[in-house]
C-alpha positions in Angstrom: -34.1 61.6 -108.9 -31.1 62.9 -111.2 -28.2 61.1 -112.7 -24.7 61.6 -111.4 -21.3 60.3 -112.9 -18.7 58.8 -110.6 -15.5 59.0 -112.3 -12.8 56.5 -110.8 -9.2 57.3 -110.8 -6.4 55.3 -109.8 -2.5 54.4 -110.3 -2.6 52.0 -113.4 1.0 52.6 -114.0 3.3 52.1 -110.9 4.3 48.4 -110.7 4.5 48.4 -106.9 1.1 49.8 -106.6 -0.6 46.9 -108.7 -2.5 44.3 -106.8 -1.5 40.5 -107.0 -3.9 38.4 -108.7 -5.4 37.3 -105.4 -5.9 40.8 -104.0 -7.3 41.7 -107.5 -10.0 39.2 -106.8 -10.8 40.7 -103.5 -11.0 44.1 -104.9 -13.1 42.9 -107.8 -15.6 41.3 -105.2 -15.6 44.5 -102.9 -16.5 46.5 -106.1 -19.2 44.1 -107.3 -20.7 44.3 -103.6 -20.6 48.1 -103.7 -22.3 48.2 -107.2 -24.7 45.5 -106.2 -25.6 47.5 -103.3 -26.4 50.5 -105.3 -28.4 48.4 -107.8 -30.4 46.9 -105.0 -31.8 50.5 -104.2 -32.6 50.9 -107.9 -30.0 53.7 -108.1 -27.5 52.2 -110.7 -27.8 53.2 -114.3 -24.8 51.6 -115.8 -21.0 52.0 -116.1 -17.9 50.3 -117.2 -14.2 50.1 -116.9 -11.8 51.9 -119.5 -8.8 51.0 -121.4 -5.5 52.9 -120.8 -5.4 53.9 -124.5 -7.5 55.8 -126.9 -7.5 58.6 -129.4 -7.6 62.4 -128.7 -9.2 64.7 -131.5 -8.0 68.4 -131.6 -9.6 71.0 -134.0 -11.0 69.9 -137.3 -8.2 67.5 -138.6 -5.8 66.4 -135.7 -6.1 62.9 -134.3 -3.5 61.6 -132.1 -3.0 58.5 -130.1 -3.9 58.8 -126.5 -5.0 59.5 -123.9 -2.3 57.2 -122.4 -1.9 56.4 -118.8 0.9 58.9 -118.4 0.3 60.1 -115.2 -0.2 58.2 -112.0 -3.8 59.1 -111.6 -5.7 57.6 -114.4 -9.2 57.4 -115.5 -10.1 53.7 -114.9 -13.7 53.6 -115.2 -17.3 55.2 -114.4 -20.7 54.5 -113.2 -23.8 56.4 -113.5 -26.2 56.4 -110.4 -29.5 58.0 -109.7 -29.6 60.3 -106.5 -31.9 62.8 -105.0 -28.9 65.5 -104.9 -25.2 65.7 -104.8 -25.2 64.8 -101.0 -26.8 61.5 -102.1 -24.4 60.9 -104.6 -21.5 61.6 -102.5 -22.6 59.2 -99.9 -22.6 56.5 -102.7 -19.3 57.6 -103.8 -17.9 57.5 -100.3 -18.5 53.8 -100.0 -16.6 53.0 -103.3 -13.8 50.4 -102.3 -11.3 52.1 -104.8 -10.9 54.9 -102.1 -8.9 52.3 -100.1 -6.1 52.7 -102.2 -3.7 55.3 -101.5 -3.9 58.3 -103.9 -7.2 56.9 -105.6 -10.2 59.2 -106.1 -13.9 59.3 -107.0 -15.1 62.5 -108.8 -18.8 63.1 -108.6 -20.4 64.8 -111.6 -24.0 65.6 -112.2 -25.3 64.4 -115.6 -26.8 67.4 -117.6 -29.2 66.3 -120.1 -28.4 68.2 -123.4 -28.8 65.3 -125.8 -32.0 63.7 -126.6 -32.4 60.4 -128.5 -34.0 60.5 -132.0 -37.3 59.5 -132.1 
């Protein structure tokens, strides 16, 4: 099995698109059930949500505030799954409840191991 990164993008800015607290609880439960199903198959490697703020480094000396959620489709979080191939990873991603939201997306990328931990 290889690892695949599932990047979840959704609108974090448009006020009308934000769920009510009740809807948010339903969405969180759906998300936890989805991840739990992947974990039950021993295919979950990890993941987390991301804040809407950060820092961007450019060149050797430039550090700017950002990235900010300035566009409607913002990177909200990711998980890493174990899959036999892209089709297997896409099948897992296709079941992500985030896709039920208008304009939301899940990007699937194969993790390429170029770094190794020091021994």
